[in-house]
ZAMARGU-4260 file (C-alpha; in steps of 0.2 Angstrom, whole numbers, plus 5000, padded with zeros to 4 digits):
<rodrens>
0) 4945/5004/4942 | 4948/4985/4942 | 4942/4981/4924 | 4960/4976/4918 | 4972/4968/4929
5) 4987/4973/4918 | 4983/4991/4923 | 4984/4987/4942 | 5000/4991/4951 | 5001/4984/4970
10) 5013/4993/4982 | 5016/4984/4998 | 5024/4989/5014 | 5037/4977/5021 | 5037/4976/5040
15) 5020/4972/5048 | 5012/4969/5031 | 5022/4958/5018 | 5034/4952/5032 | 5028/4940/5045
20) 5033/4944/5064 | 5048/4932/5060 | 5053/4944/5046 | 5050/4931/5033 | 5039/4932/5017
25) 5026/4918/5019 | 5023/4905/5006 | 5005/4910/5004 | 5010/4928/5000 | 5024/4922/4988
30) 5012/4911/4978 | 4999/4925/4978 | 5012/4938/4971 | 5017/4925/4958 | 4999/4922/4953
35) 4995/4941/4952 | 5010/4945/4941 | 5007/4929/4930 | 4990/4936/4926 | 4998/4953/4921
40) 4997/4962/4937 | 5011/4973/4943 | 5019/4971/4961 | 5032/4982/4970 | 5036/4988/4987
45) 5036/5004/4997 | 5048/5003/5011 | 5059/5013/5023 | 5074/5002/5019 | 5090/5008/5009
50) 5095/5002/4992 | 5108/4991/4999 | 5097/4983/5013 | 5082/4979/5001 | 5093/4971/4987
55) 5091/4954/4996 | 5072/4954/4992 | 5073/4959/4973 | 5077/4942/4967 | 5066/4933/4980
60) 5051/4943/4974 | 5057/4944/4955 | 5053/4963/4956 | 5053/4972/4939 | 5045/4988/4944
65) 5053/5003/4953 | 5053/5002/4972 | 5048/5017/4984 | 5063/5018/4997 | 5068/5028/5012
70) 5050/5030/5016 | 5047/5040/5001 | 5063/5050/4999 | 5068/5040/4984 | 5062/5028/4970
75) 5074/5016/4964 | 5074/5004/4949 | 5084/4989/4951 | 5080/4983/4934 | 5088/4999/4927
80) 5102/5000/4940 | 5098/5018/4944 | 5088/5029/4956 | 5074/5038/4947 | 5069/5051/4960
85) 5076/5057/4977 | 5071/5071/4989 | 5085/5075/5001 | 5084/5083/5018 | 5090/5102/5018
90) 5108/5107/5023 | 5103/5111/5041 | 5098/5093/5044 | 5115/5089/5052 | 5113/5103/5065
95) 5096/5098/5069 | 5101/5080/5072 | 5116/5086/5082 | 5104/5096/5094 | 5093/5082/5096
100) 5107/5071/5101 | 5113/5084/5113 | 5095/5084/5121 | 5094/5064/5121 | 5112/5058/5120
105) 5108/5040/5124 | 5097/5036/5109 | 5103/5027/5093 | 5104/5035/5076 | 5109/5033/5059
110) 5110/5044/5042 | 5104/5035/5027 | 5110/5040/5009 | 5109/5031/4992 | 5127/5026/4994
115) 5125/5018/5012 | 5120/5019/5030 | 5130/5029/5042 | 5128/5024/5061 | 5133/5038/5072
120) 5126/5031/5089 | 5126/5012/5090 | 5115/5008/5104 | 5105/4992/5108 | 5090/4999/5099
125) 5101/5005/5084 | 5108/4987/5083 | 5091/4980/5081 | 5089/4991/5065 | 5105/4985/5058
130) 5101/4967/5061 | 5084/4970/5054 | 5090/4977/5038 | 5104/4964/5037 | 5117/4977/5032
135) 5135/4981/5037 | 5134/5000/5040 | 5148/5013/5041 | 5152/5020/5058 | 5155/5039/5060
140) 5154/5053/5071 | 5137/5063/5067 | 5148/5079/5064 | 5159/5070/5052 | 5146/5063/5040
145) 5148/5071/5023 | 5135/5084/5020 | 5122/5082/5005 | 5112/5068/4999 | 5104/5064/5017
150) 5088/5055/5013 | 5083/5053/5031 | 5089/5052/5049 | 5083/5037/5060 | 5083/5038/5078
155) 5081/5022/5089 | 5075/5022/5106 | 5064/5014/5119 | 5045/5015/5114 | 5041/5024/5131
160) 5054/5038/5126 | 5047/5042/5109 | 5033/5053/5116 | 5046/5063/5125 | 5058/5065/5110
165) 5042/5071/5100 | 5038/5084/5113 | 5056/5091/5112 | 5055/5091/5093 | 5040/5102/5094
170) 5047/5113/5108 | 5062/5117/5097 | 5050/5118/5082 | 5060/5106/5071 | 5043/5099/5065
175) 5042/5115/5056 | 5057/5111/5046 | 5057/5092/5044 | 5044/5079/5044 | 5045/5066/5059
180) 5036/5049/5057 | 5037/5033/5067 | 5041/5018/5057 | 5039/5006/5071 | 5037/5006/5090
185) 5056/5010/5092 | 5061/5021/5077 | 5057/5039/5074 | 5062/5046/5057 | 5067/5063/5052
190) 5062/5066/5034 | 5062/5081/5022 | 5047/5091/5025 | 5031/5085/5018 | 5040/5069/5011
195) 5031/5052/5013 | 5027/5036/5005 | 5012/5046/4999 | 5022/5059/4990 | 5032/5046/4982
200) 5017/5037/4976 | 5012/5053/4968 | 5030/5055/4960 | 5028/5037/4954 | 5012/5041/4944
205) 5022/5053/4934 | 5035/5040/4929 | 5035/5035/4910 | 5022/5022/4907 | 5013/5024/4924
210) 5000/5037/4918 | 4985/5025/4916 | 4988/5013/4930 | 4977/5010/4945 | 4987/5011/4961
215) 4983/4999/4976 | 4993/5001/4992 | 4994/4991/5008 | 5002/4995/5024 | 5000/4994/5043
220) 5009/5009/5052 | 5010/5027/5053 | 5023/5029/5039 | 5010/5021/5027 | 4996/5033/5031
225) 5000/5045/5017 | 5003/5031/5004 | 4986/5023/5008 | 4977/5040/5006 | 4986/5044/4990
230) 4982/5026/4982 | 4967/5023/4972 | 4963/5009/4983 | 4971/5010/5001 | 4971/4994/5011
235) 4978/4988/5028 | 4980/4971/5036 | 4970/4967/5052 | 4986/4970/5063 | 4987/4989/5058
240) 4987/5004/5069 | 4970/5012/5072 | 4974/5027/5062 | 4979/5017/5047 | 4963/5007/5048
245) 4953/5023/5049 | 4961/5030/5033 | 4960/5013/5023 | 4947/5010/5010 | 4947/4992/5016
250) 4953/4983/5032 | 4958/4965/5028 | 4953/4951/5039 | 4970/4943/5040 | 4986/4949/5048
255) 5004/4949/5041 | 5006/4933/5049 | 4991/4926/5041 | 4994/4931/5023 | 4986/4948/5022
260) 4994/4952/5005 | 4987/4936/4998 | 4970/4941/5004 | 4972/4957/4995 | 4978/4950/4979
265) 4963/4938/4979 | 4951/4952/4981 | 4960/4961/4966 | 4960/4947/4955 | 4941/4943/4959
270) 4937/4962/4955 | 4946/4961/4938 | 4936/4945/4934 | 4951/4935/4933 | 4946/4922/4946
275) 4943/4908/4934
</rodrens>
């Protein structure tokens, strides 16, 4: 599996994995990524962020490989300037989101499309997401957001309210039509049914030139679970959720604040016999 470093592609989650608690990429992780790619390894990201929100990191990380975005609903190539794959929500996503907002009108929310982010409920928790992504969204009534191309709907609310929202979703059987996944303690995302970072990784394998690669993946939260299971080598940092640790092939000794990605890269380099 690790005989040739040029055949290894490492996909990393952002928040809680590559990014520190201060939402920065540490020098130790940057240096490790540079060393890994200089030896011939391939590095990229699997994130819930939009094309626009992630652009700030492309040059910072010198990314040449396509990026999994929207928690698996799209794969985008910044090098080619085009989106290679999308899986959109069905047309009834708007009516479902409207009903959810009727049930819990005080929660925040936004619709994410390839052409931008549309905030329809700008609460305090929603503003946290806007600041996190460092974007300027459009603001619109949910009913007025144009149909088609919805990649996900993000709901932002207090951590203690998420179990109640999940219960209502099950009672209304929305979970039979859409996938719902937590991407942090305050975000619950409505995705196309069955779509995840894991299904996107499976699509990634089918891209031209990816057929013979070994895929390693590292992530920390519920929305990383399927990616870790789909990868040839699934890994998580020490700060991961218990469910993620249980699914991983390897639990690292370092947290995201201690250079977990660098630790994983060192392990891969050693396994490939490049540690010389």
